C-alpha positions in Angstrom: 93.5 67.8 113.2 93.6 71.2 111.4 90.4 72.9 110.9 88.4 73.5 108.0 88.3 76.5 106.1 85.4 77.5 103.6 85.7 81.1 101.5 83.1 82.7 99.0 84.4 83.9 96.2 83.0 86.2 93.5 84.7 86.2 90.3 83.3 88.8 87.8 84.7 88.8 84.6 83.8 91.0 81.3 81.9 88.3 80.0 80.9 85.7 83.1 80.4 85.6 86.6 80.9 83.2 89.5 80.3 82.7 92.5 83.0 80.1 94.3 83.3 78.2 97.3 86.9 77.4 98.2 87.5 74.2 101.1 90.6 74.4 102.9 91.4 70.9 104.1 94.4 69.3 104.9 96.6 71.2 103.0 94.6 71.2 99.6 92.4 74.0 98.8 89.2 72.5 96.4 86.9 74.8 94.5 83.0 74.0 93.9 81.3 76.1 91.4 77.9 77.3 93.3 76.1 79.7 90.6 77.9 81.0 87.1 75.4 84.3 85.5 76.9 86.5 82.4 78.1 89.8 83.0 78.2 91.4 79.9 77.5 95.3 79.9 74.5 96.7 77.4 73.8 99.6 75.3 71.6 102.5 77.4 70.8 105.7 75.5 73.8 104.9 73.2 76.4 104.4 76.7 77.7 101.0 77.3 77.3 100.1 80.7 77.3 97.4 83.3 74.2 96.3 84.8 75.3 96.2 88.3 71.9 95.4 89.7 71.6 92.8 87.5 74.9 91.4 89.2 74.3 92.3 92.6 70.9 89.9 92.5 73.2 86.9 90.7 75.7 87.6 93.6 72.7 87.1 96.2 71.4 84.3 94.1 74.6 82.8 94.5 74.6 83.3 97.9 71.7 82.4 98.9 72.4 78.6 97.0 76.0 78.5 98.9 74.1 79.0 102.3 71.5 76.3 100.9 74.0 73.7 99.5 76.5 74.0 102.2 75.5 75.9 105.0 75.4 79.3 106.7 78.5 79.2 108.2 82.2 81.0 106.1 85.1 82.2 107.0 85.1 85.0 104.2 83.5 86.5 101.1 85.5 88.2 98.5 84.3 89.8 95.0 87.6 90.3 92.1 86.9 91.9 88.8 88.2 93.1 86.0 90.2 96.9 86.5 89.9 100.5 85.9 86.4 100.3 85.6 84.4 102.7 88.3 80.6 103.5 90.2 79.8 106.8 91.9 78.5 107.1 95.3 76.7 110.0 96.6 77.3 110.9 100.4 74.1 108.7 101.3 75.6 106.2 100.3 73.3 105.6 97.2 75.0 104.4 93.6 74.2 107.4 91.4 74.4 105.5 88.2 75.4 102.2 86.1 79.1 102.2 85.5 80.4 102.8 81.5 81.7 100.2 80.2 85.4 100.6 79.3 84.8 99.4 75.8 82.7 102.7 75.4 83.5 105.0 72.6 82.9 108.3 74.8 86.7 107.4 75.7 88.0 108.6 72.5 90.4 111.4 72.2 90.3 111.4 76.1 94.5 110.3 75.7 95.2 113.0 73.3 93.3 115.0 75.6 95.2 114.7 78.8 98.6 114.7 76.8 98.1 118.3 76.2 98.6 118.8 79.5 100.7 116.7 80.9 103.1 114.7 78.6 103.0 111.1 78.1 105.9 110.2 79.6 105.5 112.3 82.8 102.3 110.3 83.3 104.2 107.5 83.0 106.9 108.4 85.0 104.8 109.1 87.7 102.3 105.8 87.5 104.6 103.6 85.8 101.1 102.4 83.5 100.7 101.2 80.2 98.6 103.5 77.9 95.5 102.2 77.5 92.8 104.5 76.0 89.9 103.1 78.7 92.3 103.9 82.1 90.6 105.1 84.7 92.3 108.3 84.1 90.8 108.9 80.8 87.5 108.1 81.7 87.8 110.4 84.6 88.8 113.0 82.6 86.0 112.6 79.8 83.4 112.9 82.5 85.0 116.4 83.7 85.5 117.5 80.3 81.7 116.7 79.9 80.8 118.6 82.7 78.7 115.2 83.9 76.9 116.5 87.1 77.4 113.0 88.5 80.8 114.9 89.7 79.1 117.3 91.4 76.9 115.3 93.7 79.5 112.3 94.1 81.0 111.4 97.3 83.3 109.3 96.7 85.1 106.9 93.1 84.6 103.3 94.1 86.5 100.7 91.2 83.9 98.1 90.7 85.5 95.0 92.9 85.3 97.8 95.6 81.8 98.8 94.3 80.8 95.2 94.9 82.4 94.8 97.8 80.6 97.9 99.6 77.0 96.6 98.3 77.5 93.5 100.4 79.2 95.3 103.6 78.5 98.5 103.5 82.6 100.1 104.0 83.7 101.9 101.3 87.4 101.0 100.7 90.2 101.2 97.9 92.0 98.2 97.5 95.3 98.5 96.2 95.6 96.0 93.4 92.8 97.8 91.5 94.0 101.0 92.5 97.0 100.6 90.5 95.2 99.8 87.1 94.1 103.1 87.0 96.8 105.2 85.9 96.8 107.6 88.6 98.5 105.4 91.5 102.2 106.4 92.3 103.7 103.0 92.2 106.4 103.7 95.1 104.4 104.8 97.4 101.4 103.3 96.7 98.8 106.6 97.0 97.5 108.3 94.7 99.7 110.8 92.3 98.2 114.4 94.0 100.7 116.5 91.3 99.4 114.7 88.1 95.2 114.8 89.2 95.6 118.3 90.1 97.4 118.8 86.7 94.6 117.7 85.1 91.9 119.2 87.1 90.1 116.0 88.2 88.6 115.6 91.8 91.3 114.0 94.0 88.5 114.4 97.2 86.1 111.2 95.2 89.0 109.1 95.6 89.6 107.0 99.1 93.5 106.0 100.4 94.0 102.6 99.2 94.3 99.5 101.5 96.5 96.2 101.2 95.1 92.9 99.6 93.6 90.7 102.7 92.0 93.9 104.6 89.1 92.4 106.4 86.5 95.3 105.5 83.6 93.8 108.7 81.1 91.9 108.3 78.1 91.1 105.8 75.0 93.4 106.0 72.6 92.4 108.1 69.3 92.6 105.6 71.8 90.3 103.2 72.3 87.8 105.9 68.4 87.4 106.7 67.7 87.8 103.1 70.2 84.6 102.3 70.4 83.1 105.7 74.0 83.4 105.9 75.8 83.4 109.3 75.6 87.8 110.1 79.5 87.5 111.8 80.9 86.4 108.0 83.3 88.5 107.2 83.2 90.6 103.6 87.7 90.8 103.1 89.1 93.3 100.4 91.2 90.6 98.5 93.1 91.0 95.4 90.4 92.7 94.0 91.9 92.8 90.5 91.3 89.4 88.9 94.8 89.5 87.8 96.3 90.1 90.5 94.5 87.6 92.0 95.2 84.8 89.2 98.9 85.9 89.2 98.7 85.1 93.3 97.6 81.4 92.0 100.5 80.2 90.2 102.2 77.3 91.2 105.2 78.1 91.7 106.1 76.3 95.0 109.7 77.7 94.9 111.7 80.7 93.2 113.6 77.8 90.6 114.3 79.8 86.9 112.8 82.4 85.6 109.5 82.3 85.0 106.7 84.5 83.9 103.4 83.9 83.6 100.1 84.2 80.7 96.8 85.1 82.2 95.0 83.8 79.3 91.0 85.2 79.0 89.2 88.0 77.6 92.2 90.2 78.1 95.7 88.3 77.8 97.9 89.6 79.9 102.0 88.4 79.9 104.7 89.5 82.1 106.6 88.9 85.2 106.5 89.6 88.8 109.0 91.6 91.0 109.7 92.9 93.8 109.8 96.7 92.5 108.4 98.7 90.0 110.5 98.9 87.0 110.1 102.5 85.0 112.8 103.1 82.5 113.1 104.9 79.4 112.8 101.0 77.7 109.7 100.3 79.3 107.9 103.4 78.5 109.4 102.6 74.6 107.5 99.2 74.9 104.3 100.2 76.7 104.8 97.7 79.9 102.9 98.1 83.2 103.4 98.0 86.6 100.3 96.6 88.5 99.9 95.8 91.9 100.4 92.7 93.6 99.7 90.4 96.5 102.6 90.4 99.4 104.0 93.9 98.1 104.8 92.4 94.7 104.6 94.2 91.3 103.2 92.4 88.3 105.6 94.1 85.4 103.1 93.1 82.1 101.8 93.6 79.0 98.3 93.8 78.3 97.1 91.8 75.1 94.1 91.8 73.3 93.4 87.9 74.3 90.4 85.6 73.4 88.4 88.5 73.0 88.8 88.1 69.7 87.4 84.9 69.5 84.6 85.9 71.7 83.7 88.8 69.8 83.9 86.2 66.5 81.5 83.4 68.2 79.1 86.4 69.0 79.5 87.7 65.8 78.2 84.2 63.9 75.7 83.6 66.4 73.5 86.3 65.4 73.8 85.4 61.5 73.1 82.3 62.9 70.9 82.3 65.5 71.7 79.7 67.0 74.5 78.8 70.4 78.3 77.7 68.6 80.4 75.6 71.0 83.8 77.2 71.5 85.7 73.6 71.3 84.3 72.8 67.7 85.2 76.6 66.8 89.2 75.7 67.8 88.7 72.4 65.8 87.4 74.4 62.8 90.6 76.7 63.5 92.6 73.3 64.0 92.3 71.8 60.7 92.7 75.2 58.9 96.1 75.8 56.9 98.4 77.5 59.2 100.9 80.6 58.7 98.7 82.5 55.8 98.8 85.6 58.1 98.8 87.3 61.0 97.3 90.9 62.3 98.3 93.5 64.3 97.0 92.8 67.9 97.9 96.5 68.6 94.8 97.8 66.4 92.8 100.2 68.1 90.1 99.0 66.1 89.6 95.9 68.2 88.7 97.2 71.3 84.9 97.4 70.0 84.4 96.3 66.9 81.0 95.8 65.6 81.6 92.7 63.0 85.5 91.3 64.4 85.5 88.7 61.5 84.8 91.3 58.8 87.4 93.6 60.8 90.3 90.7 60.9 89.8 90.4 57.5 90.3 94.1 56.9 93.4 93.9 59.3 94.5 91.0 56.7 93.9 92.9 53.3 95.3 96.1 54.8 98.7 94.2 56.1 98.7 92.5 52.4 98.3 89.2 53.6 96.1 86.0 52.5 92.1 86.9 53.6 90.9 84.0 55.2 87.0 83.7 54.4 86.2 80.2 56.5 85.2 80.2 60.5 88.3 78.0 60.8 90.8 80.1 58.7 89.5 83.4 60.7 89.8 82.0 63.8 93.4 80.4 63.3 94.8 84.4 62.2 94.0 85.2 65.6 95.5 82.4 67.3 98.7 82.8 65.5 98.6 86.4 65.8 98.0 86.0 69.4 101.0 83.6 69.8 103.0 85.3 67.9 102.4 88.4 69.8 103.3 86.6 73.2 106.8 85.5 71.5 107.6 89.2 70.9 106.2 90.3 74.1 108.0 87.7 75.9 111.0 89.0 74.2 110.7 92.4 75.1 110.4 91.9 78.6 113.8 89.5 79.1 115.3 92.6 77.1 113.7 95.0 79.6 114.9 93.0 82.6 118.1 91.2 81.7 116.8 88.2 82.3 116.2 84.9 79.9 112.8 83.0 80.6 112.9 79.7 80.9 109.1 78.7 81.8 106.2 80.2 80.6 103.1 79.6 83.4 99.4 79.9 81.6 96.8 80.5 83.9 93.1 81.4 83.4 90.0 80.4 81.2 92.4 80.2 78.4 94.0 77.1 79.7 91.7 74.8 77.9 92.6 76.0 74.2 94.8 73.5 73.6 95.8 74.9 70.4 96.5 78.0 71.5 98.8 76.7 74.2 100.8 74.6 71.9 101.0 77.5 69.1 102.3 79.6 72.2 105.2 76.7 73.6 106.4 76.5 69.7 106.6 80.4 69.2 108.1 81.2 72.2 110.2 78.3 72.0 109.8 77.2 75.5 108.5 75.2 78.2 104.6 76.4 78.9 103.0 74.9 81.8 99.2 75.3 81.9 96.8 75.5 85.1 94.9 76.5 87.2 92.0 77.5 84.7 90.4 78.8 88.2 93.3 80.4 89.2 91.1 83.7 89.9 89.3 82.8 92.3 92.1 80.6 94.1 94.0 83.8 94.2 90.9 85.7 95.6 90.0 82.4 98.2 93.9 82.1 99.0 93.9 85.9 99.5 91.1 85.5 101.9 92.5 82.7 103.7 95.9 85.2 104.2 93.4 87.7 105.7 91.9 85.4 108.3 95.1 83.7 109.4 94.4 80.0 107.6 97.5 80.7 105.3 100.8 82.5 106.5 102.4 83.7 103.2 101.6 84.1 99.5 104.6 81.0 99.3 102.5 78.9 101.2 99.3 80.1 99.2 101.5 78.7 96.1 102.5 75.7 97.7 99.1 74.9 98.4 97.7 75.2 94.9 100.7 73.2 93.8 99.4 70.3 95.8 95.8 71.4 94.8 96.0 70.8 90.7 97.4 69.1 88.4 99.4 71.0 85.1 99.7 70.0 81.6 103.0 70.6 79.9 103.6 71.5 76.4 107.0 70.7 75.0 108.1 73.2 71.9 108.1 71.4 68.6 108.1 73.6 65.6 109.7 76.3 66.3 110.9 77.3 63.1 108.2 78.1 61.6 107.4 81.4 63.9 111.3 82.3 63.3 110.2 82.4 59.9 107.1 85.1 60.5 109.6 87.1 62.5 111.4 87.7 59.3 
């Protein structure tokens, strides 16, 4: 009889976080959501930042609730988060300040400053990472250029997953998959690129050597064990701490089979392929594809695309106007009832990063593009969703051209799986079958890597087979591809 294993995943996203218990038993993995909470940042003294004390408090509550409902014994606890953002820790272990939010406008202009010292092409050749204005490289350059006193007193830089793992374990570590998003890591050596860092005058002494996903950091802090009642021997594990790395590990591909691609659909859309080595070329630089770290030595060759952030921000604006909560399902139904193919917007426009009024910006972008300006909520959302589907189509074709292949199937994972309208649009636009699920890919991947760390699963392949047995996917067949062909012209 096989032993039952239980793991707790803290899955922290840019909009919400969850404490999720995963039970591995009989070759299947089941999830139990313990606690869900908001993670959205706050503005203080004009700075957009993450409220880590509140997030930590929610995590401790989630752990306490897990112990009360399921008992004190766990085989592991791990945290996954978004990438690029970081906290600074003093030599005495004090977290010096709230980490800045990647959408904070202080990052503006830092790319151009970096390129004036190290050419754009050289940065890409050194790191293989897509150029985003909020990458860790540019955030850290902003601290340096503005003579932040935090750098003078900091001892260690911890990316967000590592920061929360430190708060739980007391051990400072740097997990590889999240480090790879920084645009400071060499994708071949998987170590910090000291030459690039030194050319930009950044403090290399703050950076710890990366550790592989699945590294056991040590037991949970004694004070947390005493506070929550959890077994003090429960290990804190550095999972694939970048949420997309955990999510991609959970793509339910039971065998190598046909060429497949993945789309991690949430606040961001991340569309790409899994490779065994980095793909860095003039073409991938031109198309701005990224080479991020994955589980079991894999590379996530992908493109970051503005995702359901557009919908989330529209909803937030309308809720502010109306003073009442709006349901995503009802909003999507309004989009489905709206006239199709009135026009799309350019999703590469950087104004989409942090607009004050997303619906108004979408209307402005339509006006600038010379397409009909949507006036109703449904029409605005229809425009956003069709723009996303068209972007997926274009990006997938660029991916295949770069890799010299033809993708036969697209796996959509993450919270965006719940948007059936967008899923069908994506199948139609890309002209290939779409398989959706699991919705909870990130939590499943987080837990799966924990299971690999303690020997409960032997490999990434076994993890994926386990997930294939544990979830029921939904299939979307292309129905209306010709209309999307016309949009390409």
